[in-house]
C-alpha positions as a Markdown table, in Angstrom:
| # | Residue | x | y | z |
|---|---|---|---|---|
| 1 | Met | 94.6 | 16.6 | 71.2 |
| 2 | Asn | 95.3 | 20.3 | 70.4 |
| 3 | Ser | 95.1 | 21.6 | 66.7 |
| 4 | Thr | 95.7 | 25.2 | 65.5 |
| 5 | Pro | 92.5 | 26.7 | 63.6 |
| 6 | Asp | 93.0 | 26.7 | 59.5 |
| 7 | Pro | 92.7 | 29.9 | 58.6 |
| 8 | Ala | 91.4 | 28.6 | 54.9 |
| 9 | Ala | 88.8 | 26.9 | 56.6 |
| 10 | Ala | 86.8 | 30.4 | 57.4 |
| 11 | Leu | 86.9 | 30.6 | 53.6 |
| 12 | Ala | 84.3 | 30.0 | 51.5 |
| 13 | Gly | 84.4 | 29.0 | 47.7 |
| 14 | Arg | 81.9 | 29.5 | 44.4 |
| 15 | Ser | 82.6 | 28.5 | 41.0 |
| 16 | Val | 80.6 | 30.1 | 38.1 |
| 17 | Ile | 80.0 | 29.5 | 34.4 |
| 18 | His | 79.0 | 30.7 | 32.2 |
| 19 | Gln | 78.9 | 29.9 | 28.6 |
| 20 | Ala | 77.8 | 31.4 | 24.9 |
| 21 | Thr | 77.6 | 30.3 | 21.3 |
| 22 | Val | 79.1 | 32.7 | 18.7 |
| 23 | Ala | 78.6 | 32.8 | 15.3 |
| 24 | Ala | 82.1 | 33.3 | 14.5 |
| 25 | Ala | 85.7 | 31.2 | 14.6 |
| 26 | Ala | 87.5 | 30.5 | 17.5 |
| 27 | Glu | 90.5 | 33.1 | 16.8 |
| 28 | Thr | 88.2 | 35.8 | 16.1 |
| 29 | Val | 86.6 | 35.2 | 19.3 |
| 30 | Phe | 89.6 | 34.1 | 21.4 |
| 31 | Asp | 91.4 | 37.5 | 19.4 |
| 32 | Thr | 88.8 | 39.0 | 20.8 |
| 33 | Val | 89.4 | 38.4 | 24.7 |
| 34 | Ala | 92.5 | 38.4 | 24.1 |
| 35 | Asn | 93.4 | 42.6 | 22.7 |
| 36 | Val | 93.6 | 44.6 | 26.5 |
| 37 | Gln | 93.5 | 47.5 | 24.2 |
| 38 | Met | 90.0 | 46.7 | 22.8 |
| 39 | Trp | 88.3 | 46.5 | 26.1 |
| 40 | Pro | 87.3 | 50.0 | 26.9 |
| 41 | Gln | 85.4 | 50.3 | 22.8 |
| 42 | Leu | 84.0 | 46.8 | 23.6 |
| 43 | Phe | 83.0 | 46.0 | 26.8 |
| 44 | Glu | 80.3 | 48.7 | 28.7 |
| 45 | Ser | 81.6 | 49.4 | 31.8 |
| 46 | Asp | 84.8 | 49.6 | 30.8 |
| 47 | Val | 87.4 | 53.0 | 31.0 |
| 48 | His | 90.5 | 51.7 | 30.5 |
| 49 | Ala | 93.0 | 48.8 | 30.4 |
| 50 | Glu | 96.7 | 48.8 | 29.5 |
| 51 | Val | 99.8 | 45.9 | 29.5 |
| 52 | Leu | 102.2 | 45.9 | 32.8 |
| 53 | Glu | 103.7 | 43.2 | 32.4 |
| 54 | Gln | 103.5 | 41.7 | 28.8 |
| 55 | Gly | 105.5 | 37.5 | 28.0 |
| 56 | His | 105.3 | 35.0 | 25.5 |
| 57 | Arg | 102.3 | 32.8 | 27.0 |
| 58 | His | 101.4 | 35.7 | 29.8 |
| 59 | Asp | 101.0 | 39.0 | 30.9 |
| 60 | Val | 100.2 | 41.7 | 33.5 |
| 61 | Ile | 97.0 | 44.3 | 33.2 |
| 62 | Arg | 95.4 | 46.5 | 34.9 |
| 63 | Cys | 91.8 | 48.1 | 34.1 |
| 64 | Trp | 89.7 | 50.2 | 34.9 |
| 65 | Ala | 85.5 | 49.8 | 35.1 |
| 66 | Leu | 82.7 | 52.2 | 36.4 |
| 67 | Ala | 81.0 | 51.4 | 39.3 |
| 68 | Gly | 77.7 | 53.0 | 39.0 |
| 69 | Ala | 76.8 | 56.0 | 37.8 |
| 70 | Ala | 80.0 | 58.1 | 39.1 |
| 71 | Ser | 82.8 | 55.8 | 40.6 |
| 72 | Val | 85.4 | 53.7 | 39.7 |
| 73 | Arg | 86.9 | 50.3 | 40.1 |
| 74 | Cys | 90.3 | 49.1 | 39.6 |
| 75 | Arg | 92.3 | 45.9 | 39.2 |
| 76 | Thr | 95.5 | 44.1 | 38.4 |
| 77 | Ser | 95.2 | 40.5 | 37.3 |
| 78 | Arg | 97.9 | 38.1 | 36.2 |
| 79 | Arg | 96.5 | 36.2 | 32.4 |
| 80 | Glu | 98.2 | 32.9 | 31.4 |
| 81 | Ile | 97.4 | 33.0 | 27.1 |
| 82 | Asp | 97.4 | 30.1 | 25.3 |
| 83 | Arg | 96.7 | 30.1 | 22.1 |
| 84 | Asp | 96.9 | 26.6 | 20.9 |
| 85 | Gly | 94.7 | 25.4 | 22.8 |
| 86 | Leu | 92.2 | 28.5 | 22.5 |
| 87 | Arg | 92.3 | 29.5 | 26.3 |
| 88 | Ile | 93.4 | 32.9 | 28.5 |
| 89 | Gly | 93.5 | 32.0 | 32.3 |
| 90 | Phe | 93.2 | 34.6 | 34.8 |
| 91 | Glu | 93.2 | 36.2 | 38.5 |
| 92 | Gln | 93.7 | 38.9 | 40.6 |
| 93 | Val | 95.9 | 39.6 | 42.2 |
| 94 | Asp | 94.9 | 42.7 | 43.6 |
| 95 | Val | 92.0 | 41.3 | 46.3 |
| 96 | Ser | 90.8 | 42.5 | 49.3 |
| 97 | Pro | 89.4 | 41.6 | 52.0 |
| 98 | Pro | 86.4 | 40.3 | 52.5 |
| 99 | Leu | 87.8 | 38.1 | 49.0 |
| 100 | Ala | 90.4 | 35.9 | 49.4 |
| 101 | Ala | 90.9 | 35.0 | 46.0 |
| 102 | Thr | 89.3 | 35.2 | 42.3 |
| 103 | Gly | 90.4 | 34.1 | 39.3 |
| 104 | Gly | 89.4 | 31.9 | 36.4 |
| 105 | Glu | 89.2 | 31.2 | 32.1 |
| 106 | Trp | 87.9 | 32.0 | 29.7 |
| 107 | Ile | 87.8 | 28.4 | 26.7 |
| 108 | Phe | 86.6 | 28.5 | 23.5 |
| 109 | Lys | 85.7 | 25.8 | 21.9 |
| 110 | Pro | 85.3 | 25.6 | 17.9 |
| 111 | Val | 82.0 | 24.0 | 16.6 |
| 112 | Ser | 83.1 | 25.4 | 13.1 |
| 113 | Asp | 85.1 | 26.7 | 11.7 |
| 114 | Ala | 81.9 | 30.3 | 11.5 |
| 115 | Gln | 80.9 | 28.6 | 15.4 |
| 116 | Thr | 82.2 | 28.9 | 19.0 |
| 117 | His | 81.4 | 27.6 | 22.0 |
| 118 | Val | 82.2 | 30.5 | 24.8 |
| 119 | Glu | 83.1 | 29.3 | 28.2 |
| 120 | Leu | 83.7 | 32.0 | 31.0 |
| 121 | Arg | 84.5 | 30.0 | 34.1 |
| 122 | His | 85.1 | 32.5 | 37.4 |
| 123 | Thr | 85.8 | 31.0 | 41.2 |
| 124 | Val | 86.0 | 32.7 | 44.3 |
| 125 | Arg | 86.9 | 33.0 | 47.8 |
| 126 | Ala | 85.9 | 35.1 | 50.5 |
| 127 | Asp | 85.5 | 35.5 | 54.0 |
| 128 | Gly | 82.4 | 33.9 | 54.7 |
| 129 | Pro | 78.7 | 32.2 | 52.7 |
| 130 | Ala | 77.0 | 35.6 | 52.6 |
| 131 | Ala | 80.3 | 37.7 | 51.3 |
| 132 | Ser | 81.1 | 34.4 | 48.8 |
| 133 | Ser | 78.3 | 34.6 | 47.7 |
| 134 | Gln | 77.8 | 38.7 | 47.1 |
| 135 | Ala | 81.0 | 38.4 | 45.0 |
| 136 | Ala | 79.6 | 35.3 | 42.8 |
| 137 | Gly | 76.8 | 37.3 | 41.9 |
| 138 | His | 78.1 | 40.8 | 41.1 |
| 139 | Leu | 80.6 | 38.3 | 38.9 |
| 140 | Thr | 77.4 | 36.9 | 37.1 |
| 141 | Thr | 75.8 | 40.7 | 35.9 |
| 142 | Arg | 80.0 | 41.4 | 35.1 |
| 143 | Ala | 80.6 | 38.3 | 33.3 |
| 144 | Glu | 77.0 | 38.1 | 31.2 |
| 145 | Ala | 77.4 | 41.6 | 30.1 |
| 146 | Gln | 81.2 | 40.2 | 28.9 |
| 147 | Leu | 79.9 | 37.4 | 27.1 |
| 148 | Ala | 77.2 | 39.6 | 25.3 |
| 149 | Ala | 79.7 | 42.2 | 23.9 |
| 150 | Val | 82.0 | 39.2 | 23.4 |
| 151 | Lys | 79.6 | 38.2 | 21.0 |
| 152 | His | 78.6 | 41.5 | 20.0 |
| 153 | Ala | 81.7 | 42.3 | 18.4 |
| 154 | Ala | 83.1 | 39.0 | 17.4 |
| 155 | Glu | 80.3 | 38.6 | 15.6 |
| 156 | Arg | 80.5 | 41.8 | 13.6 |
| 157 | Ala | 84.0 | 41.3 | 13.2 |
| 158 | Asp | 84.3 | 42.8 | 9.3 |
| 159 | Glu | 82.0 | 45.5 | 9.8 |
| 160 | Leu | 83.4 | 46.8 | 12.6 |
| 161 | Ser | 86.8 | 47.4 | 11.2 |
| 162 | Gln | 85.2 | 50.0 | 9.0 |
| 163 | Leu | 83.0 | 51.4 | 11.4 |
| 164 | Val | 85.6 | 51.5 | 13.9 |
| 165 | Leu | 88.2 | 54.8 | 13.6 |
| 166 | Ser | 91.1 | 55.3 | 15.2 |
| 167 | Phe | 93.3 | 58.5 | 14.8 |
| 168 | Glu | 96.7 | 60.2 | 17.2 |
| 169 | Asp | 97.0 | 63.9 | 16.7 |
| 170 | Pro | 100.2 | 65.1 | 17.9 |
| 171 | Leu | 101.6 | 68.7 | 19.1 |
| 172 | Phe | 104.8 | 69.9 | 20.1 |
| 173 | Ala | 105.1 | 71.7 | 22.9 |
| 174 | Ala | 108.1 | 73.7 | 24.1 |
| 175 | Gly | 107.4 | 73.3 | 28.0 |
| 176 | Ser | 107.3 | 70.8 | 30.6 |
| 177 | Ala | 105.3 | 67.9 | 30.4 |
| 178 | Glu | 103.7 | 68.9 | 34.0 |
| 179 | Asp | 102.4 | 71.9 | 32.9 |
| 180 | Ala | 100.9 | 70.4 | 29.6 |
| 181 | Tyr | 99.4 | 68.1 | 31.7 |
| 182 | Gln | 98.0 | 70.3 | 34.2 |
| 183 | Ile | 95.9 | 72.8 | 31.9 |
| 184 | Leu | 94.3 | 69.6 | 30.2 |
| 185 | Tyr | 93.8 | 68.4 | 34.0 |
| 186 | Glu | 91.1 | 71.3 | 34.5 |
| 187 | Ala | 88.8 | 70.2 | 32.5 |
| 188 | Asp | 86.8 | 72.7 | 34.3 |
| 189 | Lys | 87.9 | 75.4 | 33.6 |
| 190 | Trp | 87.3 | 74.7 | 29.9 |
| 191 | Pro | 84.3 | 76.9 | 28.6 |
| 192 | Glu | 86.8 | 79.9 | 29.7 |
| 193 | Arg | 89.5 | 78.4 | 27.9 |
| 194 | Leu | 88.1 | 76.6 | 24.6 |
| 195 | Glu | 85.5 | 78.3 | 22.6 |
| 196 | His | 84.3 | 75.0 | 21.5 |
| 197 | Val | 83.3 | 74.3 | 25.4 |
| 198 | Leu | 79.6 | 75.1 | 25.7 |
| 199 | Ser | 79.3 | 74.4 | 29.5 |
| 200 | Leu | 81.2 | 72.1 | 31.3 |
| 201 | Thr | 80.2 | 70.7 | 35.2 |
| 202 | Met | 83.5 | 67.7 | 36.6 |
| 203 | Thr | 82.9 | 66.0 | 39.7 |
| 204 | Glu | 86.5 | 64.8 | 41.2 |
| 205 | Asp | 85.2 | 62.3 | 44.2 |
| 206 | Glu | 88.2 | 60.4 | 43.8 |
| 207 | Pro | 91.8 | 61.7 | 42.7 |
| 208 | Asn | 92.5 | 61.4 | 39.4 |
| 209 | Val | 88.7 | 60.3 | 38.7 |
| 210 | Gln | 87.0 | 63.1 | 36.8 |
| 211 | Phe | 83.7 | 62.5 | 36.0 |
| 212 | Phe | 81.8 | 65.7 | 33.9 |
| 213 | Asp | 79.2 | 66.3 | 31.9 |
| 214 | Met | 79.4 | 68.7 | 28.7 |
| 215 | Asp | 77.9 | 70.8 | 25.9 |
| 216 | Thr | 80.1 | 71.2 | 23.2 |
| 217 | Arg | 80.2 | 72.8 | 19.6 |
| 218 | Thr | 81.8 | 70.9 | 16.5 |
| 219 | Pro | 83.2 | 73.4 | 13.5 |
| 220 | Asp | 80.2 | 73.0 | 11.6 |
| 221 | Gly | 77.9 | 74.3 | 14.3 |
| 222 | Ala | 75.6 | 71.7 | 15.5 |
| 223 | Ala | 76.4 | 71.0 | 19.6 |
| 224 | His | 76.8 | 68.1 | 21.1 |
| 225 | Thr | 75.9 | 67.1 | 25.1 |
| 226 | Thr | 78.3 | 64.1 | 26.4 |
| 227 | Arg | 78.8 | 62.6 | 29.9 |
| 228 | Ser | 82.7 | 61.3 | 29.7 |
| 229 | Val | 84.9 | 59.2 | 32.9 |
| 230 | Arg | 88.8 | 60.4 | 32.9 |
| 231 | Ile | 91.1 | 58.2 | 34.6 |
| 232 | Cys | 94.9 | 61.2 | 34.9 |
| 233 | Leu | 97.4 | 59.4 | 35.4 |
| 234 | Pro | 99.7 | 62.7 | 35.9 |
| 235 | Tyr | 101.9 | 63.8 | 34.3 |
| 236 | Arg | 101.4 | 60.4 | 31.8 |
| 237 | Glu | 98.8 | 60.1 | 29.9 |
| 238 | Ile | 94.9 | 61.6 | 30.5 |
| 239 | Val | 92.2 | 58.0 | 28.9 |
| 240 | Tyr | 88.9 | 59.0 | 29.2 |
| 241 | Lys | 85.4 | 57.1 | 28.2 |
| 242 | Gln | 82.3 | 59.1 | 26.5 |
| 243 | Val | 79.3 | 57.4 | 28.8 |
| 244 | Lys | 76.7 | 59.8 | 27.1 |
| 245 | Leu | 77.5 | 59.7 | 23.7 |
| 246 | Pro | 77.1 | 61.6 | 20.7 |
| 247 | Val | 74.0 | 60.0 | 18.0 |
| 248 | Leu | 76.1 | 59.1 | 15.5 |
| 249 | Leu | 78.9 | 56.9 | 17.4 |
| 250 | Glu | 78.7 | 53.5 | 19.9 |
| 251 | Ala | 81.5 | 54.8 | 21.2 |
| 252 | His | 84.5 | 57.1 | 22.1 |
| 253 | Thr | 87.2 | 56.6 | 23.7 |
| 254 | Gly | 90.7 | 58.8 | 23.4 |
| 255 | His | 93.9 | 59.6 | 25.2 |
| 256 | Trp | 95.4 | 62.8 | 26.0 |
| 257 | Arg | 99.6 | 61.0 | 26.2 |
| 258 | Phe | 102.4 | 63.4 | 27.6 |
| 259 | Thr | 105.6 | 62.2 | 25.7 |
| 260 | Pro | 108.5 | 64.2 | 26.5 |
| 261 | Thr | 112.2 | 65.3 | 24.6 |
| 262 | Pro | 114.7 | 66.4 | 25.0 |
| 263 | Glu | 112.7 | 69.9 | 23.4 |
| 264 | Gly | 109.8 | 70.2 | 25.8 |
| 265 | Val | 107.4 | 67.7 | 24.8 |
| 266 | Ile | 104.7 | 66.1 | 22.5 |
| 267 | Val | 101.2 | 66.0 | 23.8 |
| 268 | Ser | 99.0 | 63.2 | 21.9 |
| 269 | Ala | 95.2 | 63.4 | 21.6 |
| 270 | Arg | 93.8 | 60.2 | 20.5 |
| 271 | His | 90.7 | 58.9 | 19.7 |
| 272 | Thr | 88.2 | 55.8 | 19.0 |
| 273 | Val | 85.5 | 55.6 | 17.9 |
| 274 | Thr | 82.5 | 53.4 | 16.8 |
| 275 | Ile | 79.7 | 54.3 | 14.3 |
| 276 | Lys | 76.5 | 53.6 | 14.8 |
| 277 | Pro | 75.3 | 52.8 | 11.5 |
| 278 | Gly | 72.0 | 53.7 | 11.4 |
| 279 | Ala | 71.9 | 57.1 | 12.3 |
| 280 | Ile | 74.8 | 58.3 | 9.5 |
| 281 | Pro | 71.4 | 59.5 | 7.4 |
| 282 | Gln | 69.9 | 61.4 | 10.6 |
| 283 | Val | 73.0 | 63.4 | 11.1 |
| 284 | Leu | 75.0 | 63.2 | 7.8 |
| 285 | Gly | 71.7 | 63.3 | 5.5 |
| 286 | Ala | 70.2 | 60.6 | 2.9 |
| 287 | Gly | 72.3 | 57.9 | 0.7 |
| 288 | Ala | 75.4 | 59.6 | 3.1 |
| 289 | Thr | 77.9 | 56.4 | 4.1 |
| 290 | Val | 80.6 | 54.8 | 6.7 |
| 291 | Arg | 83.5 | 56.7 | 4.3 |
| 292 | Asp | 81.6 | 60.0 | 5.0 |
| 293 | Ala | 81.1 | 59.5 | 8.2 |
| 294 | Arg | 84.4 | 58.5 | 9.1 |
| 295 | Arg | 85.9 | 61.6 | 6.9 |
| 296 | Tyr | 83.2 | 63.9 | 8.5 |
| 297 | Leu | 84.2 | 62.1 | 12.5 |
| 298 | Arg | 88.0 | 62.6 | 11.7 |
| 299 | Lys | 87.7 | 66.4 | 10.5 |
| 300 | Val | 84.9 | 67.6 | 13.2 |
| 301 | Leu | 86.9 | 65.6 | 16.6 |
| 302 | Ser | 90.5 | 66.2 | 15.1 |
| 303 | Ala | 89.6 | 70.4 | 14.6 |
| 304 | Asn | 87.6 | 70.7 | 18.2 |
| 305 | Ser | 91.3 | 68.7 | 20.0 |
| 306 | Met | 93.8 | 69.9 | 18.5 |
| 307 | Lys | 92.6 | 73.4 | 19.9 |
| 308 | Asn | 93.3 | 71.9 | 23.0 |
| 309 | Leu | 96.3 | 70.8 | 21.9 |
| 310 | Gln | 97.3 | 74.3 | 21.3 |
| 311 | Leu | 96.0 | 75.2 | 24.7 |
| 312 | Ala | 98.3 | 73.1 | 26.8 |
| 313 | Lys | 101.5 | 73.7 | 23.8 |
| 314 | Arg | 100.7 | 77.9 | 24.7 |
| 315 | Phe | 100.7 | 77.3 | 28.3 |
| 316 | Ala | 103.0 | 75.2 | 29.1 |
| 317 | Glu | 105.5 | 77.5 | 26.6 |
| 318 | Glu | 104.6 | 80.5 | 28.5 |
| 319 | Arg | 105.2 | 78.4 | 31.7 |
| 320 | Ala | 108.7 | 77.2 | 30.3 |
| 321 | Asp | 109.9 | 81.2 | 28.8 |
| 322 | Gly | 108.2 | 82.9 | 31.9 |
């Protein structure tokens, strides 16, 4: 009797489970994983994450993550969120060959009021055992990093509430979002246009994904060298993450956002930073506190980004008037 080959028979599947014990309440650990917007601040490889669809017990998210030193990979996933059951299931919806499917589940099991056992399960199906094994290896590397980051963040939740500073500065421009976007997109020209940018070297090997090394000077005269990656989403938003940081920071993410209005556009600059407590005396002097560091960072970051906002305003309004 003749039979039709089953395409699924050629697919090889692998399942991997990673576990960790976290010294924090299960709800705290659950929230650390569930809060997509904070992933770039917590996970070293994640650059930007956003919710595309939001339901009561499910969502669809898109995440851009570093794939090596100078490239970014984007993935879209569907999640099932069971807060009562302390589970978060996920399935990637944009896999491409040799992958056929990949998904998994976070499971949070309370050990006590202040301790949680976390399981991160992955299942992957790919075209052949070799591809399946390679994919499982990549997932293992990512899972181990994610678990370590979740443990680090959840166990420091109270401390991080003071160490994480997030703020947004808006500025109205009587021009178009397209023009305001364009001038901030052209970061390679900032040394010619912004006095606080001393030098900048940029690459854009993939459209709308920029890496640049930049030397800047803060209003107090201090010089900083940073490396950043930016995801440019015309003409809505430019998001960034610093991958080489000033000494005072553990993490720095943010965005330039362009919100059209009937009269023009509101351009806003957001910064989210995590302060490195051990560096405070080195930067601000003996006896300086976390409160001092928050005030200092709000002052210098806002001052420099306001110069970028003013540049966008001038350019957009000049184009509109011309």
